[in-house]
Kinemage of the C-alpha trace (Angstrom):
@kinemage 1
@onewidth
@group {chain A} dominant
@subgroup {mainchain}
@vectorlist {calphas} color= white
{ca met a 1} P -5.765 -67.212 50.925
{ca phe a 2} L -2.415 -68.227 52.403
{ca thr a 3} L -0.658 -67.185 49.170
{ca arg a 4} L -2.310 -63.755 49.330
{ca ile a 5} L -1.166 -63.249 52.929
{ca ile a 6} L 2.414 -64.162 52.036
{ca ala a 7} L 2.361 -61.796 49.054
{ca phe a 8} L 0.982 -59.005 51.236
{ca leu a 9} L 3.721 -59.541 53.831
{ca ile a 10} L 6.444 -59.504 51.175
{ca ile a 11} L 5.149 -56.227 49.732
{ca gly a 12} L 4.877 -54.719 53.213
{ca val a 13} L 8.462 -55.647 54.075
{ca ala a 14} L 9.717 -54.269 50.771
{ca leu a 15} L 7.974 -50.963 51.281
{ca gly a 16} L 9.073 -50.719 54.886
{ca gly a 17} L 12.694 -51.171 53.842
{ca cys a 18} L 12.647 -48.434 51.199
{ca met a 19} L 15.032 -45.651 52.127
{ca gln a 20} L 14.051 -43.259 49.389
{ca glu a 21} L 11.224 -42.323 47.126
{ca thr a 22} L 11.632 -40.249 43.986
{ca leu a 23} L 9.360 -37.218 43.862
{ca glu a 24} L 8.190 -35.857 40.524
{ca pro a 25} L 10.513 -32.889 39.816
{ca ser a 26} L 8.323 -31.247 37.183
{ca thr a 27} L 5.127 -31.017 39.213
{ca gln a 28} L 3.466 -27.598 38.974
{ca val a 29} L 1.812 -27.804 42.376
{ca gly a 30} L 2.587 -24.510 44.080
{ca trp a 31} L 3.374 -22.665 40.865
{ca asn a 32} L 1.735 -19.293 40.362
{ca ala a 33} L 0.569 -17.794 37.060
{ca arg a 34} L 3.906 -16.068 36.476
{ca asp a 35} L 5.799 -19.302 37.103
{ca lys a 36} L 3.706 -21.132 34.534
{ca glu a 37} L 4.145 -18.359 31.984
{ca leu a 38} L 7.911 -17.996 32.383
{ca met a 39} L 8.618 -21.717 32.697
{ca ser a 40} L 6.728 -22.407 29.464
{ca asn a 41} L 9.177 -20.313 27.430
{ca leu a 42} L 12.654 -21.101 28.718
{ca pro a 43} L 15.738 -19.636 26.990
{ca tyr a 44} L 17.816 -22.671 27.975
{ca ala a 45} L 17.607 -26.374 27.214
{ca gln a 46} L 16.085 -28.636 29.844
{ca ala a 47} L 18.702 -31.023 31.218
{ca ala a 48} L 18.448 -34.705 32.053
{ca ile a 49} L 19.129 -34.669 35.796
{ca pro a 50} L 20.878 -37.892 36.975
{ca glu a 51} L 18.606 -39.990 39.165
{ca pro a 52} L 20.482 -39.422 42.475
{ca tyr a 53} L 20.098 -35.656 42.040
{ca lys a 54} L 16.372 -35.728 41.428
{ca arg a 55} L 14.101 -34.831 44.312
{ca his a 56} L 13.769 -37.723 46.801
{ca ile a 57} L 12.353 -38.421 50.229
{ca val a 58} L 15.115 -40.170 52.196
{ca asp a 59} L 15.758 -41.447 55.691
{ca tyr a 60} L 17.625 -38.768 57.650
{ca thr a 61} L 20.043 -39.603 60.460
{ca arg a 62} L 21.262 -36.243 61.773
{ca lys a 63} L 19.515 -34.380 64.596
{ca glu a 64} L 18.491 -31.068 63.028
{ca ala a 65} L 14.900 -30.079 63.749
{ca pro a 66} L 12.197 -30.462 61.107
{ca gly a 67} L 12.092 -27.390 58.904
{ca thr a 68} L 15.897 -26.982 58.868
{ca ile a 69} L 17.831 -26.824 55.588
{ca val a 70} L 21.109 -28.772 55.538
{ca val a 71} L 23.570 -28.397 52.647
{ca asp a 72} L 26.091 -31.160 51.977
{ca ser a 73} L 28.452 -29.556 49.467
{ca asp a 74} L 30.642 -32.676 49.204
{ca ser a 75} L 27.856 -34.776 47.727
{ca lys a 76} L 25.969 -31.903 46.063
{ca phe a 77} L 22.789 -32.451 48.099
{ca leu a 78} L 20.475 -30.111 49.974
{ca tyr a 79} L 18.144 -31.584 52.613
{ca tyr a 80} L 14.910 -30.126 53.915
{ca val a 81} L 14.376 -31.923 57.209
{ca leu a 82} L 10.976 -33.541 57.770
{ca pro a 83} L 9.530 -35.104 60.944
{ca lys a 84} L 10.049 -38.749 61.879
{ca gly a 85} L 13.613 -39.147 60.618
{ca gln a 86} L 13.059 -38.190 57.003
{ca ala a 87} L 14.107 -35.381 54.682
{ca ile a 88} L 13.520 -34.187 51.148
{ca arg a 89} L 16.830 -34.431 49.288
{ca tyr a 90} L 17.480 -32.145 46.326
{ca gly a 91} L 20.422 -32.191 43.932
{ca ile a 92} L 22.365 -28.933 43.806
{ca ala a 93} L 25.348 -27.234 42.198
{ca val a 94} L 27.788 -25.658 44.636
{ca gly a 95} L 30.786 -23.338 44.645
{ca glu a 96} L 34.158 -24.408 43.367
{ca glu a 97} L 36.604 -25.333 46.123
{ca ala a 98} L 37.939 -21.784 46.582
{ca gln a 99} L 34.416 -20.420 46.869
{ca val a 100} L 32.854 -22.971 49.226
{ca trp a 101} L 31.309 -21.430 52.348
{ca ser a 102} L 30.210 -23.327 55.459
{ca gly a 103} L 28.493 -22.374 58.676
{ca val a 104} L 25.065 -21.723 60.171
{ca ala a 105} L 22.839 -18.987 58.797
{ca lys a 106} L 19.169 -18.281 58.353
{ca val a 107} L 16.935 -17.318 55.475
{ca gly a 108} L 16.804 -13.545 55.888
{ca arg a 109} L 14.990 -12.635 52.685
{ca met a 110} L 13.016 -14.440 49.983
{ca glu a 111} L 12.188 -13.346 46.445
{ca glu a 112} L 10.330 -14.784 43.480
{ca trp a 113} L 12.174 -14.411 40.149
{ca pro a 114} L 14.799 -12.166 41.769
{ca ala a 115} L 16.977 -9.699 39.935
{ca trp a 116} L 20.742 -10.321 39.923
{ca val a 117} L 23.266 -7.710 40.999
{ca pro a 118} L 26.760 -9.213 40.527
{ca thr a 119} L 29.084 -8.614 43.455
{ca ser a 120} L 32.471 -6.935 42.998
{ca gly a 121} L 34.091 -10.352 43.438
{ca glu a 122} L 31.959 -11.827 40.662
{ca gln a 123} L 32.834 -8.898 38.424
{ca gln a 124} L 36.528 -9.567 39.023
{ca arg a 125} L 36.306 -13.335 38.477
{ca leu a 126} L 33.700 -13.522 35.741
{ca gly a 127} L 33.377 -10.012 34.323
{ca pro a 128} L 32.693 -7.844 32.692
{ca leu a 129} L 29.098 -8.445 33.757
{ca pro a 130} L 26.029 -6.215 33.617
{ca ala a 131} L 25.528 -4.175 36.776
{ca tyr a 132} L 21.905 -5.372 37.012
{ca val a 133} L 19.952 -8.238 35.425
{ca thr a 134} L 16.168 -8.257 35.656
{ca gly a 135} L 14.368 -11.301 37.024
{ca gly a 136} L 13.305 -14.064 34.660
{ca pro a 137} L 14.359 -17.435 33.261
{ca his a 138} L 17.366 -15.816 31.549
{ca asn a 139} L 18.694 -14.750 34.951
{ca pro a 140} L 21.320 -16.913 36.741
{ca met a 141} L 19.270 -16.532 39.958
{ca gly a 142} L 16.400 -18.451 38.388
{ca ala a 143} L 12.880 -18.747 39.737
{ca arg a 144} L 13.505 -18.198 43.443
{ca gly a 145} L 16.087 -16.638 45.723
{ca met a 146} L 16.561 -17.436 49.411
{ca tyr a 147} L 19.136 -15.060 50.891
{ca leu a 148} L 21.331 -16.301 53.731
{ca tyr a 149} L 21.942 -13.982 56.684
{ca ser a 150} L 24.156 -14.301 59.756
{ca gly a 151} L 22.520 -12.231 62.459
{ca asn a 152} L 21.273 -9.216 60.555
{ca lys a 153} L 24.110 -9.261 58.028
{ca asp a 154} L 23.741 -10.559 54.491
{ca thr a 155} L 26.380 -13.259 53.923
{ca leu a 156} L 26.086 -12.696 50.133
{ca tyr a 157} L 25.368 -16.420 49.743
{ca arg a 158} L 22.049 -17.571 48.362
{ca ile a 159} L 20.038 -20.679 47.640
{ca his a 160} L 18.499 -20.044 44.243
{ca gly a 161} L 17.357 -21.433 40.916
{ca thr a 162} L 19.451 -21.558 37.779
{ca asn a 163} L 19.448 -21.093 34.036
{ca gln a 164} L 22.056 -23.876 33.739
{ca pro a 165} L 20.377 -27.024 35.086
{ca glu a 166} L 22.950 -29.206 33.329
{ca tyr a 167} L 25.411 -28.400 36.130
{ca ile a 168} L 23.309 -29.864 38.954
{ca gly a 169} L 25.518 -32.333 40.809
{ca gln a 170} L 28.706 -30.377 40.104
{ca ala a 171} L 30.895 -27.725 41.735
{ca ile a 172} L 30.951 -24.835 39.309
{ca ser a 173} L 29.167 -21.819 40.804
{ca ser a 174} L 30.596 -18.703 42.426
{ca gly a 175} L 29.752 -20.020 45.867
{ca cys a 176} L 25.969 -19.928 45.915
{ca ile a 177} L 23.779 -23.017 46.103
{ca arg a 178} L 21.960 -23.624 42.828
{ca met a 179} L 18.893 -25.805 42.313
{ca thr a 180} L 16.767 -26.514 39.278
{ca asn a 181} L 14.034 -23.903 39.009
{ca glu a 182} L 11.441 -26.597 39.698
{ca asp a 183} L 13.197 -27.619 42.912
{ca ala a 184} L 13.834 -24.011 43.944
{ca ile a 185} L 10.098 -23.297 43.701
{ca asp a 186} L 9.317 -26.437 45.693
{ca leu a 187} L 11.772 -25.567 48.483
{ca tyr a 188} L 10.697 -21.908 48.539
{ca asn a 189} L 7.118 -22.978 49.192
{ca arg a 190} L 8.244 -24.994 52.228
{ca val a 191} L 10.479 -22.463 53.996
{ca lys a 192} L 10.002 -19.036 55.530
{ca val a 193} L 12.105 -16.086 56.639
{ca gly a 194} L 14.017 -17.255 59.713
{ca thr a 195} L 14.500 -20.854 58.522
{ca ile a 196} L 17.847 -22.187 59.788
{ca val a 197} L 20.371 -23.208 57.125
{ca val a 198} L 23.313 -25.460 58.039
{ca val a 199} L 26.049 -25.602 55.395
{ca leu a 200} L 28.310 -28.494 56.356
{ca ala a 201} L 32.065 -28.058 56.245
{ca pro a 202} L 33.971 -30.256 53.754
{ca lys a 203} L 34.087 -33.937 54.675
{ca gln a 204} L 31.312 -33.542 57.263
{ca gly a 205} L 28.370 -34.790 55.220
{ca asp a 206} L 27.101 -37.639 53.081
{ca ala a 207} L 30.359 -38.573 51.378
{ca pro a 208} L 31.182 -42.324 51.239
{ca tyr a 209} L 33.734 -41.937 54.060
{ca ser a 210} L 31.296 -40.111 56.342
{ca pro a 211} L 27.648 -41.125 55.783
{ca gln a 212} L 26.249 -38.804 58.447
{ca val a 213} L 23.359 -37.129 56.684
{ca ala a 214} L 20.986 -39.522 55.027
{ca ala a 215} L 20.642 -43.084 53.904
{ca gly a 216} L 20.176 -43.754 50.217
{ca ser a 217} L 22.082 -44.324 47.006
{ca glu a 218} L 25.414 -42.615 46.492
{ca pro a 219} L 25.743 -40.092 43.664
{ca pro a 220} L 27.876 -40.848 40.617
{ca ala a 221} L 31.415 -39.529 40.487
{ca ser a 222} L 31.641 -35.788 39.897
{ca thr a 223} L 31.914 -34.661 36.301
{ca lys a 224} L 33.180 -31.200 37.206
{ca pro a 225} L 34.532 -29.453 34.087
{ca phe a 226} L 38.157 -28.295 34.124
């Protein structure tokens, strides 16, 4: 009996000290019929996402209200703030240094399997590109688009899925915040139009020199392609 009590206490302490819990990234809870159809026939290879960039529940130490999205571009993490000092942490791909945007915005529009209309800047940097790409798994916008607005003005920055999941954890995009399609669907189902989005300025987030966002394991060194 005494041995059982000791074992129970040890397990309880271990669980109480856990700072993060990995959430299954491939769960289809919240997927609709179109999601299941399109995600079953992907035109890209599924990537092995490094463990730190998989979906986790982590302890959260900043003061944003539950329901807020916080983007830490330095560490390639997006947080959806939960009650009681916790957050869901997702791995993301972010804009290269010249394209990084920071500030406070809100989700002004939401779309499932959005079309992609390249901006004039994207045409100049990456073109020639099609003027319009229909929604689907072939589309760089991926399964979900959450459009960031400042006041009533579209900032032209988005949180969205991707057809290149191998780049999660890197800085390679044109400035938007990319997630795996599975994670984009999960986040989309949690937010609504009007959700506040805080994109932290460089060196203001969860980097080793400034652990202000959340407790948990540090990501591996960036493998950004040159």
